[in-house]
C-alpha positions in Angstrom: -36.2 11.6 -74.9 -37.7 8.8 -72.9 -38.5 8.9 -69.2 -35.1 7.7 -68.0 -33.2 10.2 -70.1 -35.5 13.1 -69.0 -34.9 12.0 -65.4 -31.2 11.8 -65.9 -31.1 15.2 -67.5 -33.3 16.9 -64.9 -31.2 15.5 -62.0 -27.7 16.1 -63.5 -27.2 12.3 -63.8 -28.7 11.8 -60.3 -26.3 14.2 -58.5 -28.6 17.2 -57.7 -29.5 17.1 -54.0 -26.6 14.9 -53.0 -24.2 16.3 -50.4 -20.6 17.0 -51.7 -17.4 18.9 -51.1 -17.1 17.8 -47.4 -14.6 19.4 -45.0 -14.2 19.1 -41.3 -13.7 22.2 -39.2 -13.5 23.4 -35.6 -11.4 20.4 -34.5 -13.8 18.0 -36.2 -17.0 19.3 -34.6 -18.3 20.9 -37.8 -18.8 19.1 -41.1 -19.1 21.6 -43.9 -20.7 20.6 -47.3 -22.6 21.7 -50.3 -26.1 20.5 -51.3 -29.1 21.7 -53.3 -32.7 21.4 -52.0 -33.6 18.3 -54.0 -33.1 16.1 -57.0 -34.1 18.7 -59.7 -32.5 21.7 -58.0 -29.2 22.6 -59.6 -28.3 25.3 -57.2 -25.9 24.2 -54.4 -26.0 26.0 -51.0 -23.5 25.9 -48.1 -24.4 23.7 -45.1 -22.8 22.6 -41.9 -23.5 19.6 -39.7 -22.8 19.9 -36.0 -21.4 16.5 -35.1 -22.1 17.2 -31.4 -25.8 17.5 -31.9 -26.4 16.0 -35.4 -28.2 19.2 -36.5 -27.8 20.6 -40.0 -27.7 24.4 -40.6 -28.1 26.2 -43.8 -25.3 28.9 -43.9 -25.6 30.4 -47.4 -28.3 30.1 -50.0 -27.3 31.6 -53.4 -30.9 32.5 -54.2 -31.2 34.6 -51.0 -28.0 36.4 -51.8 -29.1 37.4 -55.3 -31.4 40.4 -55.4 -31.7 40.8 -59.1 -34.2 39.3 -61.6 -34.4 35.5 -61.8 -33.0 32.9 -59.5 -29.3 33.7 -60.2 -27.2 36.2 -62.2 -26.4 35.6 -65.8 -23.4 33.7 -67.2 -20.5 33.0 -64.9 -17.4 35.3 -65.1 -14.9 33.8 -67.5 -12.3 32.9 -64.9 -14.8 31.1 -62.7 -16.3 29.3 -65.6 -12.9 28.0 -66.7 -12.0 27.0 -63.2 -15.2 25.0 -62.9 -14.5 23.4 -66.3 -11.0 22.3 -65.1 -12.5 20.8 -61.9 -15.4 19.2 -63.8 -18.0 21.0 -61.8 -21.5 21.1 -63.3 -23.5 22.3 -60.3 -24.8 25.9 -60.2 -24.8 28.1 -57.2 -21.8 27.8 -54.8 -19.2 25.8 -56.7 -16.7 25.5 -53.9 -15.6 27.2 -50.7 -12.4 27.5 -48.6 -12.2 27.3 -44.8 -10.1 29.4 -42.4 -7.4 27.6 -40.4 -9.8 27.0 -37.4 -12.5 25.7 -39.7 -15.2 28.1 -38.4 -15.3 30.5 -41.3 -15.8 29.9 -45.0 -15.4 32.1 -48.0 -16.8 31.5 -51.5 -17.2 33.2 -54.9 -20.6 33.4 -56.4 -20.8 34.7 -60.0 -17.9 37.0 -59.3 -19.1 38.3 -55.9 -17.2 37.3 -52.8 -18.9 36.2 -49.6 -17.8 35.1 -46.1 -19.8 33.2 -43.5 -19.1 32.3 -39.9 -20.4 29.2 -38.1 -20.5 29.8 -34.4 -20.8 26.9 -31.9 -20.9 26.5 -28.2 -21.0 23.4 -26.0 -24.6 24.0 -25.2 -26.0 24.8 -28.7 -25.8 23.8 -32.3 -24.1 25.7 -35.0 -25.5 29.1 -35.8 -24.7 31.8 -38.2 -25.3 35.5 -38.6 -25.7 35.1 -42.3 -23.2 35.5 -45.1 -21.7 39.0 -45.7 -20.5 40.3 -49.0 -16.8 41.2 -49.0 -15.9 44.1 -51.2 -13.6 43.3 -54.1 -11.7 45.1 -56.9 -13.7 43.2 -59.6 -15.1 39.8 -60.3 -13.5 37.4 -57.8 -12.4 33.8 -58.2 -10.8 31.2 -55.9 -11.0 33.1 -52.6 -8.9 31.7 -49.7 -9.2 32.9 -46.0 -6.1 33.1 -43.8 -5.6 31.1 -40.6 -8.0 33.1 -38.4 -10.4 34.3 -41.1 -9.5 37.9 -40.7 -8.2 38.3 -44.3 -9.1 36.8 -47.6 -7.0 36.4 -50.7 -8.7 36.2 -54.1 -7.9 36.7 -57.8 -9.6 39.3 -60.0 -8.5 40.1 -63.5 -5.4 37.9 -63.2 -4.3 40.0 -60.2 -3.9 38.6 -56.6 -5.7 40.8 -54.0 -6.1 40.7 -50.2 -9.1 42.1 -48.3 -8.7 44.1 -46.2 -5.6 45.3 -48.0 -5.5 45.5 -51.7 -3.4 44.4 -54.6 -0.4 42.2 -53.6 0.9 41.1 -57.0 3.0 43.3 -59.2 1.7 44.8 -62.5 4.1 42.8 -64.6 1.8 41.4 -67.3 1.7 37.9 -65.8 -1.3 36.1 -64.2 -0.9 35.7 -60.4 -2.6 33.4 -58.0 -4.2 30.9 -60.4 -3.0 27.5 -61.7 -2.1 27.4 -65.4 -4.0 25.1 -67.8 -1.5 22.2 -67.7 -1.5 22.1 -63.8 -5.2 22.3 -63.5 -6.2 20.0 -66.3 -3.4 17.4 -66.1 -1.3 17.6 -63.0 -3.9 17.7 -60.2 -3.1 21.3 -59.0 -6.1 23.6 -59.4 -5.0 26.4 -57.1 -2.3 29.1 -57.3 -2.0 30.8 -53.9 -1.6 29.6 -50.3 -1.6 31.5 -46.9 1.2 31.0 -44.4 0.3 29.4 -41.1 0.4 32.7 -39.4 -2.0 34.2 -41.9 0.3 37.1 -42.8 2.3 36.0 -45.9 1.2 34.4 -49.2 2.8 31.9 -51.5 1.6 32.7 -55.0 2.1 31.3 -58.5 3.2 33.6 -61.2 2.2 32.4 -64.7 3.5 33.8 -67.9 1.7 32.5 -70.9 3.0 35.0 -73.4 4.9 32.3 -75.4 1.8 30.0 -75.8 -0.3 29.9 -79.0 -3.9 31.1 -78.7 -7.0 29.1 -79.4 -10.2 30.7 -80.4 -13.9 29.9 -80.0 -16.8 31.6 -81.7 -20.5 30.6 -81.3 -21.9 30.1 -84.8 -25.4 30.2 -83.3 -24.7 33.8 -82.1 -22.7 35.5 -84.8 -23.3 38.8 -83.1 -21.1 37.8 -80.1 -17.3 38.3 -80.2 -15.0 35.2 -80.2 -13.2 34.1 -77.1 -9.5 33.0 -77.0 -7.2 31.4 -74.5 -3.6 30.3 -74.2 -3.1 26.6 -74.9 0.1 24.6 -74.4 0.2 22.4 -77.5 2.3 19.2 -77.6 5.9 20.0 -78.6 5.4 23.7 -78.1 6.1 26.1 -75.3 4.7 25.7 -71.8 3.6 28.5 -69.5 6.5 29.8 -67.4 5.6 29.1 -63.7 7.3 30.7 -60.7 6.5 30.6 -57.0 6.8 33.8 -55.0 6.5 34.6 -51.3 4.6 37.9 -50.9 5.2 39.5 -47.6 2.9 42.0 -45.8 5.3 44.9 -46.3 5.6 44.4 -50.1 8.7 42.2 -49.8 8.9 39.5 -52.5 11.0 36.4 -52.6 11.2 34.0 -55.5 11.6 30.3 -54.8 14.7 29.0 -56.5 14.9 25.7 -58.4 16.0 24.7 -61.9 12.7 25.5 -63.6 14.3 25.0 -67.0 14.8 21.3 -66.2 11.7 21.0 -63.9 9.0 23.3 -65.4 6.0 21.6 -63.9 4.8 22.4 -60.3 2.4 19.7 -59.4 2.1 20.5 -55.7 3.0 23.3 -53.3 2.1 24.6 -49.8 3.3 25.7 -46.4 4.6 22.9 -44.1 5.4 25.4 -41.4 6.0 29.1 -40.9 9.7 28.5 -42.0 9.2 25.8 -44.6 7.4 25.4 -47.9 7.1 22.1 -49.7 6.9 21.9 -53.4 6.9 19.1 -56.0 8.4 19.7 -59.4 8.7 17.6 -62.5 10.7 17.5 -65.7 8.8 18.0 -68.9 8.5 14.3 -69.7 7.6 13.6 -66.0 10.3 11.0 -65.7 11.8 12.7 -62.7 9.9 14.2 -59.8 11.6 16.2 -57.0 10.2 17.0 -53.6 11.8 20.2 -52.5 11.9 22.1 -49.2 12.0 25.9 -49.6 13.0 28.6 -47.1 10.4 31.3 -47.5 12.8 33.9 -46.2 15.6 33.3 -48.8 13.8 31.3 -51.5 16.6 28.7 -51.4 15.5 25.1 -51.9 16.9 21.7 -51.0 16.0 18.3 -52.4 14.2 16.0 -50.0 13.4 13.1 -52.4 13.8 12.2 -56.0 11.6 9.7 -57.9 12.4 8.5 -61.3 10.9 6.1 -63.9 12.1 5.3 -67.4 8.6 5.8 -68.7 6.9 8.4 -66.5 6.3 8.8 -62.8 2.6 8.3 -62.1 0.8 11.3 -60.6 1.0 11.8 -56.9 -1.1 9.8 -54.5 -3.5 12.4 -53.1 -2.3 13.3 -49.6 1.3 12.9 -50.4 4.0 14.1 -50.0 3.4 14.6 -46.3 5.6 15.0 -43.2 4.5 12.6 -40.5 4.2 13.7 -36.9 7.6 12.2 -36.1 9.2 14.2 -38.9 9.6 11.4 -41.4 8.6 12.1 -45.0 5.8 10.1 -46.6 5.9 9.8 -50.4 4.3 7.8 -53.2 6.3 5.0 -54.9 6.0 1.8 -57.0 6.9 -1.6 -55.8 9.7 -3.4 -57.7 8.4 -4.6 -61.1 5.5 -2.2 -61.1 3.1 -4.6 -59.3 1.6 -2.0 -57.0 1.3 1.7 -56.2 2.7 2.1 -52.7 3.7 4.4 -49.9 7.2 5.0 -48.7 8.6 6.6 -45.6 11.9 8.3 -46.0 12.3 6.4 -49.3 11.7 2.9 -47.7 8.6 1.1 -49.0 5.9 0.8 -46.3 3.4 -1.2 -48.4 3.9 -4.1 -50.8 2.5 -5.9 -53.8 -0.7 -7.0 -52.2 -2.3 -3.5 -52.0 -2.8 -0.7 -54.5 -2.7 2.6 -52.5 -5.0 5.3 -54.0 -5.0 8.1 -51.4 -3.7 9.1 -48.0 -6.5 10.8 -46.1 -4.7 11.7 -42.9 -3.6 10.4 -39.5 -6.2 8.7 -37.2 -5.4 7.1 -33.9 -1.7 7.3 -34.6 -2.0 5.4 -37.9 -2.2 6.5 -41.5 -5.7 6.6 -42.9 -5.6 5.3 -46.5 -7.9 4.4 -49.4 -6.6 1.3 -51.3 -7.5 -1.7 -53.3 -6.8 -5.1 -51.9 -9.1 -7.2 -54.0 -10.6 -6.6 -57.4 -9.6 -3.2 -59.0 -13.3 -2.4 -59.2 -13.4 -2.1 -55.4 -11.8 0.2 -52.8 -11.3 -0.2 -49.1 -10.5 2.2 -46.2 -7.7 1.0 -44.0 -5.5 2.1 -41.1 -1.8 1.7 -41.9 0.8 1.5 -39.1 3.6 3.9 -40.3 6.3 1.9 -38.5 5.3 -1.8 -39.1 3.1 -1.5 -42.2 0.4 -3.5 -40.4 -3.1 -2.9 -42.0 -6.4 -2.7 -40.1 -9.6 -2.4 -42.2 -12.2 0.3 -41.4 -14.5 -0.2 -44.3 -13.9 -3.2 -46.5 -17.3 -4.5 -47.7 -18.2 -4.8 -51.3 -18.1 -1.5 -53.2 -16.0 1.6 -53.2 -15.3 3.2 -49.8 -13.6 6.5 -49.2 -13.0 8.7 -46.1 -12.3 12.1 -44.7 -10.8 12.7 -41.3 -11.3 15.5 -38.7 -9.8 15.4 -35.2 -11.0 11.9 -34.3 -14.2 12.1 -36.4 -14.5 10.2 -39.7 -16.7 10.7 -42.7 -17.0 7.3 -44.5 -18.6 7.1 -47.9 -19.8 3.8 -49.3 -20.8 3.3 -52.9 -22.2 0.0 -54.0 -25.1 -1.5 -56.0 -27.6 -0.2 -53.4 -26.5 3.5 -53.8 -24.2 6.0 -52.2 -24.2 6.6 -48.4 -22.3 9.1 -46.2 -21.8 8.2 -42.5 -20.1 10.3 -39.9 -18.4 8.2 -37.2 -17.7 10.4 -34.2 -14.8 9.9 -31.8 -17.3 8.9 -29.1 -18.8 6.1 -31.2 -22.0 7.8 -32.6 -23.1 7.6 -36.2 -24.6 10.5 -38.1 -25.7 10.8 -41.7 -25.9 14.1 -43.7 -29.3 14.2 -45.5 -29.1 13.0 -49.1 -31.9 14.7 -51.2 -30.9 13.3 -54.5 -33.0 11.1 -56.8 -32.8 7.4 -55.9 -31.0 5.6 -58.6 -33.5 4.0 -61.0 -31.6 0.8 -61.5 -29.9 -1.6 -59.1 -27.1 -2.8 -61.4 -24.7 -5.6 -60.7 -22.5 -5.9 -63.8 -20.8 -9.2 -64.5 -17.1 -8.4 -63.7 -14.4 -10.6 -65.2 -10.7 -10.4 -65.8 -9.9 -11.7 -69.3 -7.0 -12.3 -71.7 -3.4 -13.0 -70.7 -3.2 -9.5 -69.4 -6.1 -10.0 -66.9 -7.9 -6.9 -68.3 -10.9 -5.9 -66.2 -14.2 -6.0 -68.0 -17.9 -5.6 -67.2 -21.0 -6.9 -69.0 -24.5 -5.4 -68.5 -27.4 -7.3 -70.0 -31.1 -6.2 -70.5 -33.0 -6.7 -67.3 -35.5 -8.9 -69.2 -32.9 -10.8 -71.1 -33.8 -14.4 -72.0 -30.7 -16.7 -72.1 -30.2 -18.0 -75.6 -31.4 -14.7 -77.2 -28.6 -13.2 -79.3 -27.9 -9.5 -78.5 -26.0 -6.9 -80.5 -23.0 -5.6 -78.6 -22.4 -2.0 -77.6 -18.8 -1.3 -76.4 -18.9 1.6 -74.0 -15.4 2.4 -72.6 -13.1 5.3 -72.0 -9.9 3.3 -72.4 -7.4 6.2 -71.7 -4.8 6.7 -69.1 -5.7 8.1 -65.7 -9.3 6.8 -65.7 -11.1 3.7 -64.5 -14.4 2.5 -66.0 -14.9 -0.9 -64.4 -15.7 0.2 -60.9 -18.3 -0.6 -58.3 -19.5 3.0 -58.0 -23.2 2.7 -58.9 -23.9 6.0 -60.8 -21.7 5.1 -63.7 -23.8 2.0 -64.5 -27.2 3.7 -64.7 -26.7 4.9 -68.3 -25.2 1.5 -69.3 -28.2 -0.3 -67.9 -30.4 2.0 -70.0 -28.4 1.1 -73.0 -28.7 -2.6 -72.2 -32.5 -2.3 -71.8 -32.7 -0.9 -75.3 -31.6 -4.3 -76.5 -27.8 -4.3 -76.2 -25.2 -6.4 -74.4 -23.1 -3.5 -73.0 -19.4 -4.3 -72.7 -16.9 -2.1 -70.8 -13.1 -2.8 -70.9 -10.3 -1.2 -68.9 -7.5 -2.0 -71.3 -3.9 -1.7 -70.4 -3.0 1.9 -69.8 -6.0 2.7 -67.6 -5.8 3.4 -63.9 -5.8 1.4 -60.6 -4.8 -2.1 -61.8 -1.1 -1.7 -61.3 1.7 0.6 -62.5 2.8 -2.1 -65.0 -0.8 -2.2 -66.4 -0.7 1.6 -66.7 2.7 1.9 -68.2 1.9 -0.5 -71.1 0.7 2.6 -72.9 4.3 4.1 -73.0 5.1 5.6 -76.4 1.8 4.7 -78.0 -2.0 4.9 -77.4 -3.6 3.3 -80.4 -2.1 -0.2 -80.6 -2.4 -1.4 -77.0 -5.9 0.3 -76.6 -7.4 -1.3 -79.7 -5.6 -4.7 -79.2 -7.0 -5.1 -75.7 -10.5 -3.9 -76.5 -10.7 -6.5 -79.4 -9.2 -9.3 -77.4 -11.4 -8.7 -74.4 -14.5 -8.6 -76.6 -13.6 -11.9 -78.1 -12.8 -13.4 -74.7 -16.2 -12.3 -73.3 -18.1 -13.6 -76.4 -16.4 -17.0 -75.8 -17.8 -17.0 -72.3 -21.2 -15.5 -73.1 -22.5 -16.9 -76.4 -25.5 -14.5 -76.5 -23.1 -11.7 -77.6 -23.6 -11.3 -81.4 -20.2 -10.4 -82.8 -21.9 -9.8 -86.2 -23.4 -6.6 -84.8 -21.0 -4.6 -82.7 -21.3 -0.9 -82.0 -18.9 1.3 -80.0 -19.4 4.7 -78.4 -17.3 7.0 -76.2 -16.4 10.5 -75.3 -13.0 12.2 -75.1 -10.4 9.4 -75.2 -13.4 7.1 -75.5 -14.4 9.0 -78.6 -10.8 8.5 -80.0 -11.2 4.8 -79.3 -14.6 4.6 -81.0 -13.5 6.4 -84.2 -10.3 4.4 -84.3 -12.2 1.1 -83.9 -14.3 1.5 -87.1 -11.3 3.1 -89.0 -8.8 0.3 -88.2 -10.9 -2.7 -87.3 -14.0 -2.7 -89.4 -13.9 -6.5 -89.3 -14.8 -6.2 -85.6 -16.7 -3.0 -85.2 -19.7 -2.2 -87.4 -20.8 1.3 -86.3 -19.3 4.0 -84.0 -20.4 7.2 -82.2 -17.3 9.2 -81.4 -17.7 12.3 -79.1 -15.0 14.9 -78.4 -12.3 12.7 -79.9 -8.7 13.9 -79.8 -8.0 12.8 -83.4 -4.4 14.0 -83.6 -2.4 14.3 -80.4 0.0 16.8 -82.0 -2.8 19.3 -81.2 -3.5 18.1 -77.7 -1.8 19.6 -74.5 1.8 19.2 -73.5 1.6 17.7 -70.0 -0.8 14.9 -70.9 0.4 14.0 -74.3 4.2 14.2 -73.8 3.9 12.1 -70.6 2.9 9.1 -72.7 4.1 9.8 -76.2 7.2 11.9 -75.6 8.0 15.0 -77.7 6.6 15.1 -81.2 10.0 16.4 -82.5 11.7 13.3 -81.1 9.0 10.7 -81.8 7.2 11.8 -84.9 6.4 8.2 -85.9 4.6 7.7 -82.6 2.3 10.8 -83.2 1.7 9.7 -86.8 0.8 6.2 -85.7 -1.7 7.5 -83.1 -3.3 10.1 -85.4 -6.6 9.1 -87.0 -6.3 11.6 -89.9 -4.3 9.3 -92.2 -7.0 6.6 -91.7 -9.8 8.7 -93.1 -9.8 7.1 -96.5 -10.2 3.6 -95.0 -13.6 4.3 -93.4 -16.1 1.7 -94.5 -18.5 1.6 -91.5 -21.1 4.2 -90.3 -19.5 6.9 -88.1 -21.2 9.6 -86.1 -18.9 12.4 -85.0 -20.0 14.7 -82.1 -18.2 17.8 -80.8 -19.0 20.7 -78.5 -18.1 23.9 -80.1 -17.1 25.5 -76.7 -14.9 22.6 -75.7 -11.6 24.0 -74.4 -10.1 20.6 -73.5 -10.5 18.7 -76.7 -11.0 21.6 -79.1 -13.6 21.1 -81.8 -10.9 21.4 -84.4 -10.0 17.8 -83.6 -13.4 16.5 -84.8 -13.5 19.0 -87.7 -10.1 17.9 -89.0 -11.2 14.3 -89.1 -14.5 15.3 -90.8 -12.6 17.3 -93.4 -10.3 14.4 -94.1 -13.2 12.1 -94.5 -14.9 14.5 -96.8 -11.8 15.0 -98.9 -11.6 11.2 -99.1 -15.2 10.9 -100.2 -16.1 8.9 -97.1 -19.8 9.5 -95.9 -20.2 10.2 -92.2 -22.4 12.2 -89.9 -21.3 15.2 -87.9 -23.1 16.7 -84.9 -21.7 20.0 -83.8 -23.1 21.4 -80.5 -23.0 25.2 -80.2 -22.1 26.5 -76.7 -21.4 23.0 -75.4 -18.2 22.3 -73.4 -16.4 19.0 -72.7 -18.7 18.2 -69.8 -21.9 18.3 -71.8 -24.0 19.8 -69.0 -27.6 20.8 -68.9 -29.0 17.6 -70.4 -26.8 17.7 -73.5 -25.4 14.3 -72.8 -28.9 12.7 -72.7 -30.0 14.5 -75.9 -26.9 13.1 -77.6 -27.6 9.6 -76.2 -31.1 9.7 -77.8 -29.6 10.5 -81.2 -26.9 7.9 -80.7 -29.6 5.3 -80.0 -31.4 6.0 -83.3 -28.1 5.8 -85.1 -27.2 2.4 -83.6 -30.7 1.0 -84.1 -30.5 2.0 -87.8 -27.0 0.8 -88.4 -27.1 -2.4 -86.4 -30.6 -3.4 -87.3 -32.0 -3.3 -83.8 -35.7 -3.5 -83.1 -37.3 -1.2 -80.6 -37.9 -3.1 -77.3 -41.5 -3.6 -76.2 -43.0 -2.0 -73.1 -41.8 -3.2 -69.7 
């Protein structure tokens, strides 16, 4: 690997040492966060910033808590490893934490052990701590949650929900209690499965029965002495996990929340609104109808508060919704007529219109709603105050770039991401500004991609050229896009352009396209992917490439490579299989080559049920295209990928072999979908050699 790739690998793509996982506590005085000691340290510790004094205090260092050999224990317990995979967490050490209701106490799991730590403050001194204490558990603990005053902690061990002090609170009925099922955690935005009541006495818990699901298996061929590993997987058209919500009282009382789970099997959100009310959001299997329900925890009876429908699918919830406003009205997500914008509604009446794409509701500040939204180019995001009565907007952070916010009792944490980097600023209620220390590696490149909207669909695109490019010099093109639903590539966040600038400096014109179906342009843009992935994705990618080449004549359309991972891998393989006249070589990583074998919640949202739409699944499968391969294709898969199982890549490779079509296959033992530990950079180095060879690219000279 070259110097850039080594630096990217050693810094976890420039994230080690950056503060993350912020939470305000103690009425906004404390700002909790995780951070390692520097750019090459992968182990995150727990910190707190006292906003009254500006001082930072280290509360828990994983290395100090581990008394065995080495820096940390061995492999993560299985449940914690899978939870980190679902939440896309690559950092070691403390992966996450949960705060008590008063925000002065945190609990966290560390390699199966459970810890709690208290941050004490006074008006005269900064935050202090007595040090974390280990909390006894019944076994390896995952997803701990403290109650309101921090006196009790709920956690899951061995698929059983426990409370300490106390003991087991879930029945021994063969189900898994207290954790989200695969579909909720991977596709529906709900990664937790238990919630304390406001009084800290009662628990709301998910009961998950996966007995009807097929099993998927992994075995590490590099270690044949180790046993295989299996897990339940909800395959498109097949059974889902059966999910119930139960109220577990302190005296052993159990009350099941009642709704039509046969019609609405997905629980995408749940939690306590008050001691006498639980709010839950449920969806039908095709996600065309979403209900917001109010549940009585004493009886389990529910009543409908709102119903959202869409003939295609209802887009995922805007984070922060649904929410009851201080005056009792209900805030929900909605689309404007015609699908021009993602919006907020109050008691079913639209509060925002076509001129703003709402992306998150971050809380209430100074009597107004604090929102993250896009008012200009989809690549940017602003922070605004929204009057819940008039709909009037007041900008808080609206310069170039991507701005986001967290709120805490009058204090705000504003994050700005632009070409100059990522900066976190605390604005206190009394007008001061504080900055948590960022110890990460400064980004090597200042990248300002050329952003353009092209074709009749105004598709967002980005072009990155070599830093030493001489106009008039023809460049081979490297398409580098995700292209799938729920994601946005063309964005002003600077980290995502570092690798693309590296690719450009190898001698490519790097093109990124957010085709129809991707996120944050408009609901209409997203819903263009209804009942079919392949046609709209490939059509837009090709049209955008040609439109950019017409504007930028240095793009050599006689040498076009394409690379991608996950859905981007699907796009890459499809490109050379179906449009070899446009694409001349492809590197396809973790490609879902046949969506009949992908999960229910994601696949059926867009394609429907395979039993009802077999022609859609056949059209979007790459397996029948294998015999048509006429261009170089490099297939890559992680053999421990539980999201896009390696069987997807192996099926395509087998079909290519059966058809006598030469190709390359790179199988990575022990590697998951996230490609951690420098794997991505190692693969990039191999991809570079592949594209140099297949596109006839010369090695660039020294800079």
